[in-house]
Every structure is written in C-alpha cells, then in structure tokens.
Residue frames as a rotation matrix with the C-alpha (Angstrom) as fourth column:
UNK 1
0.714 0.114 -0.691 97.79
-0.065 -0.972 -0.228 149.32
-0.697 0.207 -0.686 208.44
UNK 2
-0.319 -0.922 -0.219 101.04
-0.455 -0.053 0.889 148.31
-0.831 0.383 -0.403 206.77
UNK 3
-0.489 0.196 0.850 99.12
0.613 0.771 0.175 145.91
-0.621 0.607 -0.497 204.52
UNK 4
0.618 0.786 -0.008 96.83
0.598 -0.476 -0.645 148.69
-0.511 0.394 -0.764 203.36
UNK 5
0.452 -0.541 -0.709 99.78
-0.466 -0.821 0.329 150.96
-0.760 0.181 -0.624 202.63
UNK 6
-0.598 -0.718 0.356 101.49
-0.117 0.518 0.847 148.20
-0.793 0.465 -0.394 200.64
UNK 7
-0.101 0.659 0.746 98.34
0.843 0.454 -0.287 147.57
-0.528 0.600 -0.601 198.60
UNK 8
0.823 0.425 -0.378 97.90
0.233 -0.858 -0.458 151.29
-0.519 0.289 -0.805 197.87
UNK 9
0.072 -0.895 -0.440 101.57
-0.553 -0.403 0.730 151.60
-0.830 0.191 -0.524 196.96
UNK 10
-0.599 -0.268 0.755 101.29
0.328 0.778 0.536 148.60
-0.730 0.569 -0.378 194.65
UNK 11
0.382 0.826 0.414 98.23
0.814 -0.088 -0.575 150.09
-0.438 0.556 -0.706 192.95
UNK 12
0.723 -0.157 -0.673 100.04
-0.208 -0.978 0.005 153.40
-0.659 0.137 -0.740 192.53
UNK 13
-0.365 -0.931 0.015 103.04
-0.350 0.152 0.924 151.68
-0.863 0.332 -0.381 190.96
UNK 14
-0.389 0.313 0.866 100.83
0.731 0.678 0.083 149.74
-0.561 0.665 -0.493 188.55
UNK 15
0.696 0.714 -0.076 98.98
0.556 -0.603 -0.572 152.94
-0.454 0.356 -0.817 187.65
UNK 16
0.409 -0.633 -0.658 102.23
-0.471 -0.764 0.442 154.83
-0.782 0.129 -0.610 187.02
UNK 17
-0.624 -0.607 0.492 103.54
0.051 0.596 0.801 152.01
-0.780 0.525 -0.341 184.86
UNK 18
0.060 0.759 0.648 100.26
0.881 0.265 -0.392 152.08
-0.469 0.595 -0.653 182.93
UNK 19
0.814 0.242 -0.529 100.59
0.077 -0.946 -0.314 155.84
-0.576 0.215 -0.788 182.38
UNK 20
-0.093 -0.947 -0.309 104.19
-0.494 -0.225 0.840 155.44
-0.865 0.231 -0.446 181.20
UNK 21
-0.601 -0.089 0.794 103.25
0.465 0.769 0.438 152.68
-0.650 0.633 -0.421 178.76
UNK 22
0.386 0.861 0.330 100.27
0.829 -0.167 -0.534 154.63
-0.404 0.480 -0.779 177.42
UNK 23
0.574 -0.238 -0.783 102.38
-0.223 -0.966 0.130 157.77
-0.788 0.099 -0.608 177.00
UNK 24
-0.584 -0.810 -0.058 104.51
-0.360 0.195 0.912 155.72
-0.728 0.553 -0.405 174.59
UNK 25
-0.647 0.350 0.677 101.80
0.611 0.769 0.186 153.69
-0.455 0.534 -0.712 172.90
UNK 26
0.317 0.896 -0.311 99.24
0.490 -0.436 -0.755 156.46
-0.812 0.087 -0.577 172.36
UNK 27
0.175 -0.278 -0.945 101.36
-0.627 -0.771 0.111 158.58
-0.760 0.572 -0.309 169.97
UNK 28
-0.850 -0.522 0.069 102.43
-0.307 0.599 0.740 155.44
-0.427 0.608 -0.669 168.08
UNK 29
-0.437 0.776 0.455 98.86
0.725 0.603 -0.333 154.19
-0.533 0.184 -0.826 167.73
UNK 30
0.410 0.579 -0.705 97.72
0.102 -0.797 -0.595 157.68
-0.906 0.172 -0.386 166.71
UNK 31
-0.185 -0.583 -0.791 100.36
-0.753 -0.434 0.495 157.98
-0.632 0.687 -0.359 163.98
UNK 32
-0.914 -0.134 0.382 99.71
0.078 0.868 0.491 154.47
-0.398 0.478 -0.783 162.67
UNK 33
-0.061 0.977 0.205 95.97
0.775 0.176 -0.607 155.12
-0.629 0.122 -0.768 162.40
UNK 34
0.368 0.132 -0.921 96.57
-0.236 -0.944 -0.230 158.54
-0.900 0.302 -0.316 160.89
UNK 35
-0.616 -0.695 -0.372 98.87
-0.565 0.060 0.823 157.08
-0.549 0.717 -0.430 158.22
UNK 36
-0.757 0.393 0.523 96.31
0.523 0.843 0.125 154.42
-0.392 0.368 -0.843 157.35
UNK 37
0.279 0.936 -0.214 93.49
0.627 -0.346 -0.698 156.92
-0.728 0.060 -0.683 157.04
UNK 38
0.208 -0.239 -0.949 95.52
-0.428 -0.894 0.132 159.46
-0.880 0.379 -0.288 155.09
UNK 39
-0.849 -0.470 0.243 96.42
-0.031 0.504 0.863 156.85
-0.528 0.725 -0.442 152.50
UNK 40
-0.285 0.843 0.457 92.72
0.911 0.386 -0.144 156.47
-0.298 0.375 -0.878 151.70
UNK 41
0.521 0.498 -0.693 92.13
0.353 -0.865 -0.356 160.24
-0.777 -0.060 -0.627 151.74
UNK 42
-0.348 -0.737 -0.580 95.05
-0.384 -0.452 0.805 160.93
-0.856 0.502 -0.125 149.40
UNK 43
-0.786 0.122 0.607 93.51
0.525 0.651 0.548 158.47
-0.328 0.749 -0.575 146.93
UNK 44
0.286 0.958 0.026 90.30
0.880 -0.251 -0.403 160.51
-0.380 0.138 -0.915 146.93
UNK 45
0.391 -0.196 -0.899 92.19
-0.076 -0.981 0.181 163.78
-0.917 -0.002 -0.398 146.50
UNK 46
-0.733 -0.680 -0.028 94.07
-0.141 0.112 0.984 162.37
-0.665 0.725 -0.178 143.50
UNK 47
-0.478 0.645 0.597 90.78
0.854 0.501 0.142 161.19
-0.207 0.577 -0.790 141.99
UNK 48
0.559 0.682 -0.471 89.21
0.574 -0.728 -0.374 164.62
-0.599 -0.061 -0.799 142.47
UNK 49
-0.084 -0.684 -0.724 92.27
-0.288 -0.679 0.675 166.25
-0.954 0.265 -0.140 140.91
UNK 50
-0.812 -0.178 0.556 91.90
0.402 0.521 0.753 163.99
-0.424 0.835 -0.351 137.84
UNK 51
0.065 0.943 0.326 88.30
0.982 -0.003 -0.186 165.14
-0.175 0.332 -0.927 137.40
UNK 52
0.568 0.114 -0.815 89.15
0.209 -0.978 0.009 168.81
-0.796 -0.175 -0.579 137.87
UNK 53
-0.445 -0.823 -0.353 92.00
-0.230 -0.276 0.933 168.67
-0.866 0.496 -0.066 135.34
UNK 54
-0.676 0.286 0.679 89.78
0.706 0.516 0.486 166.91
-0.211 0.808 -0.551 132.80
UNK 55
0.452 0.880 -0.145 87.09
0.817 -0.473 -0.328 169.54
-0.358 0.030 -0.933 133.28
UNK 56
0.302 -0.424 -0.854 89.67
-0.121 -0.906 0.406 172.30
-0.946 -0.019 -0.325 132.81
UNK 57
-0.751 -0.588 0.299 90.97
0.177 0.256 0.950 170.65
-0.636 0.767 -0.088 129.64
UNK 58
-0.391 0.690 0.610 87.46
0.920 0.283 0.269 170.79
0.013 0.666 -0.746 128.21
UNK 59
0.592 0.785 0.184 86.22
0.761 -0.619 0.194 174.14
0.266 0.025 -0.964 129.52
UNK 60
-0.209 -0.810 0.548 89.38
0.449 -0.577 -0.682 176.09
0.869 0.103 0.484 130.47
UNK 61
-0.173 0.134 0.976 88.20
-0.789 -0.611 -0.055 176.55
0.589 -0.780 0.212 134.04
UNK 62
-0.944 -0.163 -0.288 87.69
0.039 0.809 -0.586 174.49
0.329 -0.565 -0.757 137.19
UNK 63
0.022 0.974 -0.225 84.39
0.417 0.195 0.887 173.34
0.908 -0.113 -0.402 138.68
UNK 64
-0.421 -0.201 0.885 83.41
-0.484 -0.775 -0.406 175.49
0.767 -0.600 0.229 141.65
UNK 65
0.051 0.443 0.895 81.49
-0.978 0.203 -0.044 172.89
-0.201 -0.873 0.444 143.66
UNK 66
-0.773 -0.511 0.375 81.84
-0.490 0.857 0.157 169.17
-0.402 -0.063 -0.913 144.26
UNK 67
0.027 0.857 0.515 78.28
0.071 0.512 -0.856 168.21
-0.997 0.060 -0.047 143.30
UNK 68
0.742 0.200 -0.640 78.81
-0.557 -0.347 -0.755 169.69
-0.373 0.916 -0.146 139.82
UNK 69
-0.285 -0.920 -0.268 82.12
-0.955 0.249 0.164 167.86
-0.084 0.302 -0.949 139.59
UNK 70
-0.606 0.145 0.782 80.42
-0.112 0.958 -0.265 164.55
-0.788 -0.249 -0.564 140.35
UNK 71
0.527 0.850 0.001 77.76
-0.049 0.031 -0.998 165.30
-0.848 0.526 0.058 137.73
UNK 72
0.392 -0.481 -0.784 80.52
-0.911 -0.324 -0.257 165.95
-0.130 0.815 -0.565 135.19
UNK 73
-0.690 -0.682 0.244 82.14
-0.662 0.730 0.169 162.62
-0.294 -0.045 -0.955 135.98
UNK 74
-0.286 0.672 0.683 78.81
0.082 0.727 -0.682 160.81
-0.955 -0.140 -0.263 135.70
UNK 75
0.624 0.750 0.219 77.65
0.337 -0.006 -0.941 162.38
-0.705 0.662 -0.257 132.43
UNK 76
0.356 -0.532 -0.768 80.73
-0.639 -0.738 0.215 163.91
-0.682 0.415 -0.603 130.80
UNK 77
0.921 -0.123 0.368 82.29
0.350 0.675 -0.650 162.74
-0.169 0.728 0.665 127.55
UNK 78
0.262 -0.912 -0.316 85.91
-0.348 -0.395 0.851 162.80
-0.900 -0.113 -0.420 126.44
UNK 79
0.902 -0.008 -0.431 87.39
-0.424 0.156 -0.892 162.70
0.074 0.988 0.138 122.96
UNK 80
0.303 -0.810 0.502 90.15
-0.118 0.491 0.863 160.17
-0.946 -0.321 0.053 122.46
UNK 81
0.523 -0.228 -0.821 92.42
-0.852 -0.154 -0.500 160.12
-0.012 0.962 -0.274 119.44
UNK 82
0.706 -0.272 0.654 93.47
0.112 0.954 0.277 156.62
-0.699 -0.122 0.704 118.45
UNK 83
0.443 -0.642 -0.626 96.91
-0.842 -0.538 -0.043 156.78
-0.310 0.546 -0.779 116.86
UNK 84
0.669 -0.369 0.645 98.65
0.429 0.901 0.071 154.36
-0.607 0.229 0.761 114.51
UNK 85
0.273 -0.672 0.688 101.99
0.902 -0.069 -0.426 155.30
0.333 0.737 0.587 113.00
UNK 86
0.485 -0.212 -0.848 104.18
0.404 -0.806 0.432 158.34
-0.775 -0.553 -0.306 113.61
UNK 87
0.978 -0.185 0.097 105.72
-0.011 -0.509 -0.861 160.95
0.209 0.841 -0.500 111.37
UNK 88
0.365 -0.923 -0.124 109.46
0.931 0.359 0.064 160.63
-0.014 -0.139 0.990 110.85
UNK 89
0.043 -0.462 -0.886 111.92
0.344 -0.825 0.448 163.49
-0.938 -0.324 0.123 111.21
UNK 90
-0.878 -0.397 0.269 112.32
0.355 -0.160 0.921 163.51
-0.322 0.904 0.281 107.43
UNK 91
-0.204 0.890 0.407 108.56
0.894 0.000 0.448 163.87
0.399 0.456 -0.796 106.93
UNK 92
0.543 0.385 -0.746 108.38
0.729 -0.657 0.192 166.68
-0.416 -0.649 -0.637 109.46
UNK 93
-0.329 -0.764 -0.555 111.34
0.239 -0.636 0.734 168.48
-0.914 0.109 0.392 107.88
UNK 94
-0.842 0.066 0.535 109.58
0.537 0.021 0.843 168.17
0.044 0.998 -0.053 104.50
UNK 95
-0.853 0.495 0.168 106.67
-0.496 -0.868 0.039 170.16
0.165 -0.050 0.985 105.97
UNK 96
-0.234 0.788 -0.569 104.29
0.080 0.599 0.797 167.31
0.969 0.141 -0.203 106.68
UNK 97
-0.685 0.104 0.721 102.24
-0.708 -0.330 -0.625 167.95
0.173 -0.938 0.299 109.82
UNK 98
-0.843 0.451 0.294 99.78
0.206 0.775 -0.598 165.76
-0.497 -0.443 -0.746 111.70
UNK 99
0.022 0.920 -0.392 96.88
-0.209 -0.379 -0.901 167.76
-0.978 0.102 0.184 110.25
UNK 100
-0.024 -0.102 -0.994 98.18
-0.985 -0.169 0.041 167.46
-0.173 0.980 -0.097 106.68
UNK 101
-0.916 -0.376 -0.136 98.86
-0.391 0.914 0.111 163.75
0.083 0.155 -0.984 107.12
UNK 102
-0.564 0.784 0.257 95.34
0.209 0.437 -0.875 163.12
-0.799 -0.440 -0.410 108.42
UNK 103
0.196 0.649 -0.735 93.88
-0.580 -0.528 -0.620 165.05
-0.791 0.548 0.273 105.48
UNK 104
-0.373 -0.431 -0.822 95.86
-0.921 0.278 0.272 162.99
0.111 0.858 -0.501 102.96
UNK 105
-0.993 -0.007 0.118 94.90
-0.035 0.971 -0.235 159.69
-0.112 -0.238 -0.965 104.62
UNK 106
-0.330 0.944 -0.002 91.23
0.121 0.040 -0.992 160.67
-0.936 -0.328 -0.127 104.86
UNK 107
-0.112 0.254 -0.961 91.19
-0.879 -0.476 -0.023 161.55
-0.463 0.842 0.276 101.15
UNK 108
0.535 0.305 0.788 91.61
-0.102 0.949 -0.298 157.87
-0.838 0.080 0.539 100.35
UNK 109
0.826 -0.323 -0.463 94.04
-0.528 -0.152 -0.836 158.69
0.199 0.934 -0.296 97.51
UNK 110
0.863 -0.474 0.177 96.43
0.318 0.780 0.540 155.72
-0.394 -0.410 0.823 97.74
UNK 111
0.425 -0.736 0.527 98.89
0.695 -0.108 -0.711 157.34
0.580 0.668 0.466 95.37
UNK 112
0.292 -0.266 0.919 99.24
-0.378 -0.915 -0.144 160.37
0.879 -0.305 -0.367 97.65
UNK 113
0.892 0.081 0.445 99.26
-0.449 0.292 0.845 158.19
-0.061 -0.953 0.297 100.73
UNK 114
0.740 -0.649 0.173 102.10
0.651 0.757 0.054 156.07
-0.166 0.073 0.983 99.39
UNK 115
0.350 -0.602 0.717 103.95
0.449 -0.564 -0.693 159.08
0.822 0.565 0.073 98.01
UNK 116
0.250 -0.191 0.949 104.00
-0.629 -0.777 0.009 160.70
0.736 -0.599 -0.314 101.44
UNK 117
-0.644 -0.589 -0.487 104.87
-0.092 0.692 -0.716 157.46
0.759 -0.417 -0.500 103.25
UNK 118
-0.529 0.529 0.663 101.57
-0.848 -0.352 -0.396 157.36
0.024 -0.772 0.635 105.13
UNK 119
0.038 0.499 -0.866 100.60
-0.316 0.828 0.463 153.74
0.948 0.256 0.189 104.62
UNK 120
-0.102 -0.016 -0.995 99.47
0.754 0.651 -0.088 152.50
0.649 -0.759 -0.054 108.04
UNK 121
-0.979 -0.205 0.005 99.12
0.162 -0.785 -0.598 156.05
0.126 -0.584 0.802 109.41
UNK 122
-0.093 0.996 0.005 95.78
0.592 0.051 0.804 156.59
0.801 0.078 -0.594 111.16
UNK 123
-0.999 -0.039 0.024 94.23
0.004 -0.592 -0.806 159.16
0.045 -0.805 0.591 113.46
UNK 124
-0.285 0.953 -0.100 90.71
0.370 0.206 0.906 158.23
0.884 0.221 -0.412 114.52
UNK 125
-0.823 0.084 0.561 88.73
-0.489 -0.607 -0.626 160.21
0.288 -0.790 0.541 117.09
UNK 126
-0.266 0.762 -0.591 86.29
0.464 0.638 0.614 158.43
0.845 -0.111 -0.523 119.35
UNK 127
-0.183 0.304 0.935 84.14
-0.698 -0.710 0.094 159.62
0.692 -0.635 0.343 122.25
UNK 128
-0.369 0.016 -0.929 84.19
0.478 0.861 -0.175 157.83
0.797 -0.509 -0.325 125.60
UNK 129
0.771 0.637 -0.017 82.61
0.281 -0.315 0.907 158.38
0.572 -0.703 -0.422 129.02
UNK 130
0.174 -0.700 0.693 84.71
-0.656 -0.607 -0.448 160.47
0.734 -0.376 -0.565 131.41
UNK 131
0.501 0.080 0.862 84.07
-0.829 0.333 0.450 158.03
-0.251 -0.939 0.233 134.28
UNK 132
0.957 -0.145 0.250 85.34
0.201 0.956 -0.215 155.10
-0.208 0.256 0.944 132.21
UNK 133
0.583 -0.766 0.272 88.38
0.228 -0.167 -0.959 156.87
0.780 0.621 0.077 130.83
UNK 134
0.095 -0.569 0.817 89.55
-0.688 -0.630 -0.359 158.39
0.719 -0.528 -0.452 134.13
UNK 135
-0.112 -0.050 0.992 88.65
-0.976 0.195 -0.100 155.68
-0.189 -0.979 -0.070 136.62
UNK 136
-0.697 -0.157 -0.700 88.26
-0.431 0.872 0.234 152.39
0.574 0.465 -0.675 134.69
UNK 137
-0.006 0.722 -0.691 86.62
0.316 0.657 0.684 150.06
0.949 -0.215 -0.232 137.22
UNK 138
-0.878 -0.415 -0.239 87.28
0.355 -0.228 -0.907 152.21
0.322 -0.881 0.347 140.30
UNK 139
-0.690 0.688 -0.227 83.94
-0.235 -0.509 -0.828 154.04
-0.685 -0.517 0.513 140.27
UNK 140
-0.577 0.641 0.506 80.51
0.802 0.325 0.502 153.56
0.157 0.695 -0.701 138.76
UNK 141
-0.508 0.464 0.726 77.72
-0.080 -0.864 0.496 156.08
0.858 0.194 0.476 138.35
UNK 142
0.533 0.774 -0.341 76.14
0.230 0.255 0.939 154.55
0.814 -0.579 -0.042 141.46
UNK 143
0.657 -0.292 -0.696 79.09
0.751 0.164 0.640 155.07
-0.073 -0.942 0.326 143.80
UNK 144
-0.160 -0.801 0.576 81.13
0.772 -0.466 -0.433 157.97
0.616 0.375 0.693 142.38
UNK 145
0.611 0.437 0.660 79.40
-0.077 -0.797 0.600 160.31
0.788 -0.417 -0.453 144.86
UNK 146
0.902 -0.287 -0.322 81.68
0.409 0.332 0.850 158.75
-0.137 -0.898 0.417 147.49
UNK 147
0.139 -0.906 0.401 84.69
0.859 -0.092 -0.504 160.28
0.493 0.414 0.765 145.76
UNK 148
-0.181 -0.170 0.969 83.97
-0.023 -0.984 -0.177 163.68
0.983 -0.054 0.174 147.35
UNK 149
0.875 0.443 0.193 83.39
-0.232 0.035 0.972 162.28
0.424 -0.896 0.133 150.87
UNK 150
-0.079 -0.938 0.337 86.35
-0.862 -0.105 -0.495 162.36
0.500 -0.330 -0.801 153.28
UNK 151
0.135 0.087 -0.987 87.02
0.155 0.982 0.108 158.80
0.979 -0.167 0.119 154.49
UNK 152
-0.309 -0.209 -0.928 86.65
0.870 0.332 -0.365 158.31
0.384 -0.920 0.079 158.27
UNK 153
-0.975 -0.097 0.201 84.85
0.041 -0.963 -0.265 161.66
0.219 -0.250 0.943 158.63
UNK 154
-0.464 0.883 -0.070 81.23
0.525 0.211 -0.824 160.56
-0.713 -0.420 -0.562 159.21
UNK 155
0.108 0.554 0.825 80.27
0.983 0.066 -0.173 161.62
-0.151 0.830 -0.537 155.67
UNK 156
0.398 -0.070 -0.915 81.81
0.053 -0.994 0.099 165.10
-0.916 -0.088 -0.392 155.61
UNK 157
0.873 -0.093 0.479 82.61
0.484 0.038 -0.874 166.42
0.063 0.995 0.078 152.14
UNK 158
-0.236 -0.972 0.010 86.01
0.965 -0.234 0.118 167.71
-0.113 0.038 0.993 151.15
UNK 159
0.339 0.241 -0.909 86.36
0.202 -0.963 -0.180 171.48
-0.919 -0.122 -0.375 151.17
UNK 160
-0.011 -0.334 0.942 86.77
0.995 0.091 0.044 173.16
-0.100 0.938 0.332 147.77
UNK 161
0.375 0.062 -0.925 87.84
0.069 -0.997 -0.039 176.62
-0.924 -0.050 -0.378 146.63
UNK 162
0.148 -0.250 0.957 88.33
0.970 0.225 -0.091 177.85
-0.193 0.942 0.276 143.06
UNK 163
0.188 -0.123 -0.974 89.86
-0.067 -0.991 0.112 180.97
-0.980 0.044 -0.195 141.53
UNK 164
0.341 0.032 0.940 89.24
0.832 0.455 -0.317 180.89
-0.438 0.890 0.129 137.80
UNK 165
0.918 0.066 0.390 90.34
0.268 -0.829 -0.491 184.50
0.291 0.555 -0.779 137.33
UNK 166
0.576 -0.778 -0.252 93.84
0.190 -0.172 0.967 184.35
-0.795 -0.605 0.049 138.84
UNK 167
0.934 -0.346 0.085 96.47
-0.003 -0.245 -0.969 186.02
0.356 0.906 -0.230 136.66
UNK 168
0.461 -0.844 -0.273 100.19
0.877 0.388 0.284 185.39
-0.134 -0.370 0.919 136.86
UNK 169
-0.013 -0.572 -0.820 102.96
0.453 -0.735 0.506 187.99
-0.892 -0.365 0.268 136.84
UNK 170
-0.932 -0.356 -0.071 102.69
0.090 -0.418 0.904 188.54
-0.352 0.836 0.421 133.10
UNK 171
-0.500 0.812 -0.301 98.90
-0.741 -0.581 -0.336 188.81
-0.448 0.055 0.892 133.10
UNK 172
-0.601 0.292 -0.744 98.01
-0.425 0.672 0.607 185.37
0.677 0.681 -0.280 131.81
UNK 173
0.251 0.788 0.563 94.90
-0.955 0.105 0.278 183.83
0.159 -0.607 0.778 133.35
UNK 174
-0.673 -0.468 -0.572 95.71
-0.307 0.881 -0.360 180.65
0.673 -0.067 -0.737 135.25
UNK 175
0.418 0.901 0.114 92.68
-0.543 0.147 0.827 178.93
0.728 -0.408 0.551 136.81
UNK 176
-0.738 -0.667 0.101 93.40
-0.435 0.356 -0.827 177.61
0.516 -0.654 -0.553 140.31
UNK 177
0.492 0.867 -0.079 91.65
-0.422 0.317 0.850 175.20
0.762 -0.385 0.522 142.65
UNK 178
-0.736 -0.652 0.183 92.23
-0.530 0.387 -0.755 173.54
0.421 -0.652 -0.630 145.99
UNK 179
0.430 0.807 -0.404 90.51
-0.274 0.543 0.793 170.67
0.860 -0.230 0.455 147.78
UNK 180
-0.484 -0.652 0.584 91.00
-0.669 -0.154 -0.727 170.15
0.564 -0.742 -0.361 151.49
UNK 181
0.452 0.530 -0.717 90.48
0.211 0.718 0.664 167.61
0.866 -0.452 0.213 154.26
UNK 182
0.111 -0.428 0.897 91.18
-0.769 -0.609 -0.195 169.07
0.629 -0.668 -0.397 157.74
UNK 183
-0.818 -0.497 -0.289 92.62
-0.178 0.697 -0.694 166.93
0.546 -0.517 -0.659 160.52
UNK 184
-0.706 0.574 0.415 89.50
-0.573 -0.117 -0.811 167.58
-0.417 -0.810 0.411 162.60
UNK 185
0.147 0.827 -0.542 87.36
-0.986 0.166 -0.013 165.88
0.079 0.537 0.840 159.96
UNK 186
0.550 0.077 -0.832 89.10
-0.359 0.921 -0.152 162.51
0.754 0.382 0.534 160.03
UNK 187
-0.452 -0.755 -0.475 91.04
0.196 0.436 -0.878 162.35
0.870 -0.491 -0.049 163.33
UNK 188
-0.279 0.358 0.891 88.52
-0.735 -0.676 0.041 163.72
0.617 -0.644 0.452 165.84
UNK 189
0.791 0.609 -0.054 87.58
-0.449 0.638 0.626 160.26
0.415 -0.471 0.778 167.13
UNK 190
0.253 -0.791 -0.557 91.20
0.548 0.592 -0.591 159.51
0.797 -0.155 0.584 168.08
UNK 191
-0.025 -0.336 -0.942 93.24
0.983 -0.179 0.038 160.90
-0.181 -0.925 0.334 170.99
UNK 192
0.842 0.507 0.182 92.20
0.533 -0.834 -0.143 164.55
0.079 0.217 -0.973 171.24
UNK 193
0.651 -0.637 -0.413 95.50
-0.127 -0.627 0.768 165.85
-0.748 -0.448 -0.489 172.59
UNK 194
-0.304 -0.771 0.559 97.50
0.501 0.369 0.783 164.17
-0.810 0.518 0.274 169.83
UNK 195
0.187 0.455 0.871 95.20
0.977 -0.176 -0.118 165.74
0.100 0.873 -0.477 167.24
UNK 196
0.970 0.194 -0.148 95.51
0.220 -0.958 0.184 169.19
-0.106 -0.211 -0.972 168.83
UNK 197
0.234 -0.961 -0.146 99.30
0.044 -0.139 0.989 168.83
-0.971 -0.238 0.010 168.93
UNK 198
-0.303 -0.301 0.904 99.28
0.847 0.349 0.400 167.98
-0.436 0.888 0.149 165.21
UNK 199
0.582 0.606 0.542 97.11
0.772 -0.622 -0.134 171.01
0.256 0.497 -0.829 164.39
UNK 200
0.877 -0.283 -0.387 99.27
0.015 -0.790 0.613 173.29
-0.480 -0.544 -0.689 166.52
UNK 201
-0.088 -0.963 0.256 102.44
0.364 0.208 0.908 172.04
-0.927 0.173 0.332 164.81
UNK 202
-0.098 0.133 0.986 100.96
0.995 0.011 0.097 172.75
0.002 0.991 -0.134 161.37
UNK 203
0.859 0.491 0.144 99.86
0.486 -0.871 0.075 176.23
0.162 0.005 -0.987 162.43
UNK 204
0.594 -0.709 -0.380 103.29
0.024 -0.457 0.889 177.06
-0.804 -0.537 -0.254 163.83
UNK 205
-0.449 -0.777 0.441 104.88
0.451 0.229 0.863 176.02
-0.771 0.586 0.248 160.52
UNK 206
-0.246 0.474 -0.845 102.25
-0.616 -0.750 -0.241 178.06
-0.749 0.461 0.477 158.61
UNK 207
-0.963 -0.020 -0.267 101.03
-0.217 0.642 0.735 174.92
0.156 0.767 -0.623 156.86
UNK 208
-0.077 0.993 -0.094 97.54
-0.763 0.002 0.646 173.63
0.642 0.121 0.757 156.23
UNK 209
-0.582 -0.081 0.809 96.30
-0.734 0.481 -0.480 171.53
-0.351 -0.873 -0.339 159.16
UNK 210
0.410 0.676 0.612 95.26
-0.227 0.726 -0.650 168.51
-0.884 0.127 0.450 157.15
UNK 211
-0.422 -0.484 0.767 95.59
0.619 0.464 0.633 167.14
-0.662 0.742 0.104 153.63
UNK 212
0.425 0.493 -0.759 95.26
-0.151 -0.788 -0.596 169.44
-0.892 0.368 -0.261 150.65
UNK 213
-0.204 -0.469 0.859 95.69
0.865 0.326 0.383 169.36
-0.459 0.821 0.339 146.89
UNK 214
0.078 0.167 0.983 96.20
0.788 -0.614 0.042 172.48
0.610 0.772 -0.180 144.76
UNK 215
-0.454 -0.198 -0.869 96.17
0.725 -0.648 -0.231 176.10
-0.518 -0.735 0.438 145.89
UNK 216
0.527 0.653 0.544 94.09
0.833 -0.523 -0.179 179.20
0.167 0.548 -0.820 145.14
UNK 217
0.684 -0.344 -0.643 96.84
0.149 -0.798 0.584 181.51
-0.714 -0.495 -0.495 146.38
UNK 218
0.076 -0.704 -0.706 99.44
-0.887 -0.371 0.274 180.76
-0.454 0.606 -0.653 143.71
UNK 219
0.670 0.149 -0.727 100.08
-0.590 0.701 -0.399 178.11
0.451 0.697 0.558 141.03
UNK 220
-0.025 -0.692 0.721 101.70
-0.864 0.377 0.332 174.98
-0.502 -0.615 -0.608 142.46
UNK 221
-0.659 -0.188 -0.729 101.14
-0.661 0.608 0.441 172.58
0.360 0.772 -0.524 139.56
UNK 222
0.353 0.934 -0.047 98.08
-0.742 0.310 0.595 171.25
0.570 -0.175 0.802 141.42
UNK 223
-0.480 -0.657 -0.581 100.34
-0.111 0.703 -0.702 169.39
0.870 -0.273 -0.410 143.84
UNK 224
0.692 0.643 -0.329 99.22
0.206 0.261 0.943 167.79
0.692 -0.720 0.048 147.07
UNK 225
0.436 -0.546 0.715 100.85
-0.808 -0.588 0.042 168.81
0.398 -0.596 -0.698 150.36
UNK 226
0.706 -0.238 0.667 101.84
-0.244 0.802 0.545 165.16
-0.665 -0.547 0.509 150.88
UNK 227
0.874 -0.335 0.352 103.86
0.477 0.447 -0.757 165.10
0.096 0.829 0.550 147.64
C-alpha cells in the first residue's frame, strides 16, 4: 500500500511541476509567436496604407473596399516628375517659379534659358505603374491579392472602413480610413486563455483588440496602433 501511495505522490509532484513550468512557458511562447506574426501583419498594413494614400492623392478619397484597392494597384498609373537642377533663392526672389522655368526650358530658346540661369534645368513627367512605383519587387500582379489577407488567419481579409465625408472642426473635408486585423483572426490557434486575456486587456483600456491602421473616428495621420 505504501508503494502505491509513493507512486501516486510522485506522479502528483511531477504533474504539479509540469503545471508550474507550463504556467511560465505558455505566456512566453504565446508572446513570442504573437510578436512574430504581428511583424508580418504590420508589413501588410503598411502596404495597404501606401495604396490607400496613393489612391487619395489621385482621386481625393479613399477606396471603400479591398478588392477595388487591389485592382487599383494592379492597373493604376502614377505620374512621376523627373527633376534635374533646382532654383536658387536669387531666382525665386526674382519671381522665377517652377512653372515659369519649365515654360522657358520647353521653349528651347537658349538665349532665354541662359539668361535665366536654367541650363541643365529639367522637369520631365513620365507615367509608371502603381505596383512598380509603390512596391518595387515586393508584389506582382499575380500575388498582390495576398496583400489584403491577414497572415496566419486561414485566408481572412483585413477589415476596412472608410469615411470620405468627414469634416474637421473648421468644416474642411478630410477623408478617413481604417484597416483592421483582430486578435481572433490571427491568434485563435494559440492558447485560448492567453488570447482572451489579451482581448480583455485591450477592451479595459478602450483600445482596439488587434492591429489597426488609420481611424474613421478622427484624423490620426493614418497612424498604426503599433506606432
């Protein structure tokens, strides 16, 4: 009987030690995995922000859905001004502007060009693909659809909200957008209690329970909540 008791006691001790070790390791493993995953997700959010800001520069509003944003990246064009030479303070004080300088140079009148000190001054406009200009070799038209998929989420898309009619305190229209990735989307396959604790902590602090860029409630310079 004593042998049985000793064996059971030994098993209990081993089990308690295991629980103690896991109570320490589980939160550490959870946070390490979370940090790794969020690094990838932040990259996507920054890429989406780039596309939204480019779209706003061209159309003075934000795209309201992610599929349209991807289409814009795939097919959109962007004007690039190639610059050579700059106007000096003396030229600016004399009333020479960029527009005037370009007009003089484009006239081809070397006497006027030399007179105004514009030899070597050039402003050429070229058109490039949005996907090439914004992302270089990061995305192609074949894989840019992945930009709007939350990593580690089993192919869930980021959430998106847009308020193109928001007006600030002095009545000026300021288009707003936000893109979100909730904790539940990319942490649900990890320790459930640790995820619920993280969500509860965010809720108690009145913060978004996940990663988010931009805001449709008020202008925030399109910042991410990790920045």
